[in-house]
N, C-alpha and C positions, 0 to 999 in steps of 0.2 A: 544529437547524442553528445553527452558530456562525459569526459573521463578525468578522474583525479586519482592520484596515487597518494597513499597515506600510510605511515608506519607507526602505529601506536606502540609506545614503549620500545621502539626500535626493533620489534620482533615480528609483528604481523603486517604483511603487505595487504593493503586494502585497495581494491579498484571499485570506484563508485561509478556506475554506468547508467545511462539511459534514463534521465529524469523527464517526466512529461506532465502536462496539466491540460485540463479541458474545462470549459464552461458549458453553458447550456446543459474402516469398519464402522457402522452406523452408531453404535453405543458409544464408541470413543468420540466420534464427532459431536454427539449430543453433549457429552461431558465437557468437551473442549469449548463448545459454543456457549455453554451455561456460564462461562467465565466472562463472556463479552458483556459490555456495559450497555449504555443508553439505547442505541438504535439496533439492538442485537438482532432482531429479525431481518431488518434491511441489510445489515452488515453480513449476516449469514448468507443471505440470498446473493449478494454480490460475490462472495467467495465461491459459492456453489456455481454461479454462472461463469466466473473466470475459470474454474476447474473444468466445467463442461466444455468450454471453448478450448482449453489446453488439451483436453482428452481428444476432442475432435480433430486436433492438429497432430495427434500422435505424441504429445508431450506428457510428462509426468504431471500428476495433480499436486497441488501445493498443500502442505500441512499448515495448520494455524500456528502462528508464532506469537505466543503471549507477550514476549518481551517487546516486540514491535508495536503492539497495540498502544502502549503508553506513549511512545514517541509519536504515533499517528494522532492520538488525542491531543497531545501538547501542540502539535503543529496546527491542528484545526482551531484550537483556542487562539493561537497566534494569528491565523488568517482571519478569524472572526473579529478579533480586536482591530486588525489592520483594515478590515472591510474589503479585502481583495484576496484573490487566489495568488499564491506565489511559492516558489521553491526556496525562499529565504532560509538561510541556516541549514541547508541540506547537508553540507559537509560535516557540520557538528552532529546533526541527527544521525547521519550514516556512520560516522566514526564511533559515536557512543554505542550505537546498536552493534557495530562490528566488535567492539571490545566486550560488551555484555553478552552477546549471543555467539561470539566467536565466528562471526560472519566474514566471508572473503569478498562477497559482492553484495551491494545494496542498491536498490533503485526504488522509485516511487511514481505513482500516477496520482494526479489530483483532479478534482472536478468540483463544480459549483452549480447550483440551480437545477439539478436534476431531481425528479420526484420519485423515480422508481429505480430499482436495481437494474432492471432490463434496459432502461434508457441510458444509464451511465455506462454499462458494459458494452452496449451496441455502439455508443459514441467512441469508446476507447478502441473497439475493434475497427471502426471506420477511420481512425486516425493512425497513419503509419507510425508515428513516434510512440503513441500509447500501445499500439498493437505489438510493437517490437519489445516493449517492456513486458507485456502480458505473455509473450512467447519466449522470454528470456530463460536462461539456465538457472533457475531458482528452485529452492526446496521449500521455503516457508513464505507465508504472507500473513498480514493482518490489515484490517481496514477499520478506520473510525469514521463515523458519519455523525455530524453534529449540526444542529440548526442554530442560526443566529437569532436575535430577538425578533426578527421579522418572519422567521420560519424558513428562511432560505437554507438549504442543506449544503454543507461543505464536506468533501470526501478526501481523505488521505489514505491511500493504500500503499504500504511498504512491502517490498519483495526482497528476499535475501537468501543467500546460500552460504 
C-alpha cells in the first residue's frame, strides 16, 4: 500500500492509496455504458463483477466515472508502448483525476494477459493488495481494456471518491 499526499492549488488534500497490478437503475447503467469505448462489453462485465463482489461483502456498488475512463485509456496506451505493466506516472494520473473529478482518494488495479472479465476479477480477489483496492471506500470506477498488436489485453481500473 502506498500513500501520497498532494495539495492541488493549495486547496484540495489528496490521498492516493493502494495501487496494485496483476499479470496472468438498469436504464441508467445502459446509458452510462453506451459511452464506453473499444472493449465496452468486457469493460462492462468487469465493473459488474467488481460490483457483485463488493455487494457480497456488504459494500456499496460503484458508479461509472466517465472522467476516469480517459486516464485509464491513456495509461493502457503507455503500458502497451512500454511493453510492460506498471504504475508509472500514477501520481500525475491521480492528481489530474482528483482535480477534474474533485476526488479525495484515487487508486488503481492493473492487469495483463487475462482473456476474460471473470479471470481478471478472480485474480484480483485472490490477491490481498488488489482485493484491498476493490474493497476500498470508493464511489466511482472506470476501466479501460486495450489489446496490444499481439492481442494481449492490458487492464487499467481506476477507483475514486
